[in-house]
C-alpha positions in Angstrom: 38.5 42.6 -63.2 39.7 39.0 -62.7 38.1 38.9 -59.3 34.9 40.5 -60.4 33.8 37.6 -62.7 34.1 34.8 -60.0 32.3 37.2 -57.5 29.4 37.7 -59.9 29.1 34.0 -60.5 29.1 33.3 -56.8 26.4 35.9 -56.3 24.3 34.2 -59.0 24.7 30.8 -57.4 23.8 31.8 -53.9 20.1 32.4 -54.6 19.9 29.0 -56.4 21.4 27.3 -53.3 18.8 28.9 -51.1 16.1 26.7 -52.6 15.4 23.2 -51.2 16.5 20.5 -53.6 14.1 17.6 -54.2 15.0 14.3 -55.9 12.2 12.3 -57.5 12.3 8.9 -59.1 9.7 6.7 -60.7 8.1 5.0 -63.7 6.8 6.5 -66.9 5.0 5.4 -70.1 4.8 7.2 -73.5 2.7 6.9 -76.6 5.6 6.9 -79.1 3.8 7.7 -82.3 4.1 11.4 -83.1 0.8 13.3 -82.6 -0.3 16.9 -82.0 -2.1 17.9 -78.8 -5.3 18.6 -80.7 -5.2 14.9 -81.9 -5.1 13.4 -78.4 -8.9 13.0 -78.0 -9.3 11.5 -81.5 -6.8 8.7 -81.2 -8.2 5.4 -82.5 -7.7 3.0 -79.6 -8.9 0.0 -81.6 -5.6 -0.3 -83.5 -3.2 0.1 -80.6 -0.7 -2.5 -79.7 2.4 -2.8 -77.4 4.7 -1.3 -80.1 2.8 2.0 -79.8 4.1 2.6 -76.3 7.5 3.0 -74.5 8.0 2.1 -70.8 10.8 3.1 -68.5 11.9 5.2 -65.6 12.7 8.8 -64.8 14.8 10.7 -62.3 14.2 14.4 -61.7 16.0 16.9 -59.5 14.2 20.1 -58.6 15.7 23.2 -56.9 13.3 26.1 -56.7 12.4 27.1 -60.3 15.2 25.0 -61.9 15.0 21.3 -62.7 16.8 18.6 -64.5 15.6 15.2 -65.5 16.8 12.0 -67.1 14.3 9.7 -68.8 15.1 6.2 -70.1 12.4 4.3 -72.0 12.3 1.0 -73.9 10.1 0.7 -77.0 9.4 -3.0 -77.8 8.9 -2.3 -81.6 7.2 -4.8 -84.0 7.8 -6.3 -87.4 8.1 -2.8 -89.0 9.8 -0.9 -86.1 13.0 -1.9 -84.4 13.3 -2.3 -80.6 15.0 0.7 -79.2 16.2 2.4 -76.0 15.8 6.1 -75.7 17.6 8.3 -73.1 16.4 11.9 -72.8 18.2 14.5 -70.7 16.9 17.9 -70.2 17.1 20.9 -67.9 14.7 23.8 -67.6 12.5 26.0 -65.5 9.3 25.2 -63.6 6.6 27.3 -62.1 5.0 26.0 -58.9 1.3 26.9 -58.6 0.1 25.4 -55.3 -0.1 21.6 -55.8 0.6 22.0 -59.5 3.9 22.5 -61.3 4.4 23.4 -64.9 7.7 23.4 -66.7 9.6 23.6 -69.9 13.0 22.1 -70.6 15.5 21.4 -73.4 18.3 18.9 -73.7 20.0 16.1 -75.6 18.5 12.7 -76.4 20.2 9.4 -77.4 18.6 6.4 -79.1 20.0 2.9 -79.5 18.1 0.7 -82.0 18.2 -3.1 -81.6 17.4 -5.8 -84.1 18.4 -7.4 -87.3 17.0 -4.8 -89.8 18.6 -1.8 -88.2 20.6 0.5 -90.5 21.8 3.0 -87.9 22.4 1.7 -84.4 23.0 4.9 -82.5 21.3 8.3 -83.0 21.6 11.6 -81.1 19.5 14.7 -81.2 17.7 17.1 -78.9 14.3 17.4 -77.3 12.0 20.1 -76.0 9.9 19.0 -73.1 6.7 20.5 -71.6 5.6 19.0 -68.2 2.7 19.4 -65.9 2.6 17.7 -62.5 0.2 17.4 -59.6 2.0 17.1 -56.3 0.3 14.9 -53.8 2.6 14.9 -50.8 5.7 13.0 -51.7 4.1 11.7 -54.9 4.1 13.5 -58.3 1.8 12.5 -61.0 2.6 14.2 -64.3 2.0 14.5 -68.0 4.9 15.3 -70.4 5.0 16.3 -74.1 8.3 15.6 -75.8 9.2 17.0 -79.2 12.4 16.1 -81.0 14.2 19.2 -82.2 17.5 20.7 -83.4 19.4 23.1 -81.1 18.5 26.2 -83.1 15.9 29.0 -82.7 13.9 28.0 -85.8 13.5 24.4 -84.7 12.4 25.4 -81.2 9.9 27.9 -82.5 8.5 25.3 -84.9 8.1 22.8 -82.1 5.8 25.3 -80.4 4.0 26.3 -83.6 3.5 22.8 -85.0 3.9 20.6 -81.9 4.3 17.0 -83.0 5.6 14.9 -80.2 5.2 12.0 -77.8 2.7 12.1 -74.9 3.6 10.5 -71.7 2.7 10.0 -68.0 5.0 9.6 -65.0 4.4 8.6 -61.4 7.3 9.9 -59.4 8.1 9.6 -55.6 10.3 12.0 -53.7 13.4 10.2 -52.5 
């Protein structure tokens, strides 16, 4: 029995190792105000300013249907919102469909708020991420939807039923 468990784990890892592993890196930008997908077309662009966006980088590793990513963004804030740095880590599964790839992932996120009026400097939580990418040779142009959640079934289901989140775009290059 002691040998059976490592043998089963090895048999599960061999198919994963058969997939080519790709590493991508690049830039991203997010609209940081929480919105629903149905509200995207009705966003009032007249009142937008730099504090409504976050800018940063992303690294993504893809092996067959499995992927993991690390996103780091800086939100400049304004008089009402503090400056902050967000780091989002997630792992998930993706479905390649020709030049398109769709995926869903979940993972932890960390926020460091900067400024004089900050009450809590460090925050931790979780995120649910939906992605869609167009693969153009070594370049990936994608759209992501990130909802902040708790690690429990009710919170994850609520994120799908009532999807408030941040909408972002990423331009990644295969390294």
